[in-house]
Residue, then its C-alpha position, 0 to 999 in steps of 0.5 A: m492539458p490545454d484550456w478550452v475557449e469558446m470561440t464565437t462569431t458575429e455572423g449568426p448561426t448557420r443553416g445546419s445550426r438552425e435546423a438542429e436548434t429547431g429540432a432540439d426545440a421540437a423534441g423538448p429540452a435536451e436531456t444529458a445522456p448517462k456515460k457509458g463504459r469506463p467507471g469513475y476512478d478516484q486517486q485510491s482506486v488508480l493506486d490500487v490498479a497501479v499496485a496490482a500492475f507493478i506486482d504482476h509485471g515489476y515497476d520498470a516494465t510498467s508503463m503508463g500506457l499499460l495502466a491506462g489500458r487496465l483502467g480504461l482511461s487516458k494516460a491524461a486521466i491518470y496524471h490528473h491524480f499522479p504527475a508521474k509514475t515515481e509518485l504512484l510508487r512513492a504513494a503505494l510505498d508510503q501506504a505500507l511504511d506509514g501503517l508499519e511505522g504507525v504501529l511503533t507509536e502505538d500505546g502498546a509499543t511504547h508501554g509495558s515490559a519489553e516482551e509486551r512492546l515486542s509482542h505488540v509490534l509483531r501483532g501490528a506488523v501482521h495486521v498491517l500486512v493482511e490489511k494492506l497485503p498488495y502494498v506490502t508485497l510491493l514494499l518486500r520487492v523493492r530493490g533500490n533502483t530508484e530514489v524512491e525505492r532507496n528511500a523506502l529501504d531506508r525507512r524500512r531499515e529503520f523499522d527493523k532497528a526499532v524492532t531489534d532494540l526491543v529484541v535487545a531489551a527483552r534479552d537484557d531483562g532475561t525475557l528472551r534467550d541471550d545466545i542468539d544475535p538480536r539482529v539474526t532474530t529480528r531477521l528471522l521474525f520478520g522472514m517469517i512474518n513476511s512470507i505470509v504474503e506468498w500464501y495468505r489470502p484474504g477471506g480465508p478461514e484465518t482472521a488477522d487476529q488468529l494469524a497474528a496470534d499464530v505467529l507469536a506462538v511460533a516466534l516467541d516460544g522458541l525465544r523465551t527463557q526457561r525462566s520466562r515461560k514459567 
């Protein structure tokens, strides 16, 4: 964006400018008119609108022109916040992945029995999904077409591996059944959790806590050994 430079002249003001100045003086000090129409957008607001567009149209089909139209801004105004469309995608996926990875570092995920830690991670994953619903929805639609997407998939696989390790630990201590491959168990658990994005709507009768409790009841009751249910 070019820097604007004020231009001066030695010929003095023109007749038109003198009349304009006289008129302004006669009317009193000029007041700055409030800007109408387009609301102000901070970086997070721009990102929220971009994520909705990526979900509606797909990342590849969403142009900066389309985003500018949705926001009522110029493309230059968007570039002020994000220098490229890929940076919008990166920031969006980071919000989902940072939330999921953060759950793994919480006390409940690092202390206690394997089943307690697994329960905490599953509960936390549901909370992240509910709190970051559009961002997790976008993450689940990533297919690895760009470097940003491939990096996101690598991080997601690392998260899944951490959950699989907890499933293995719970199986080894006799809490969970040993007749199901832990990798299959992890896929089934997150298949159920990830399906929430297809039907859950914020503001409904079920809170995130209730939804997480329901997921744990359905998911883990069928996986526990008879001994651990007693």
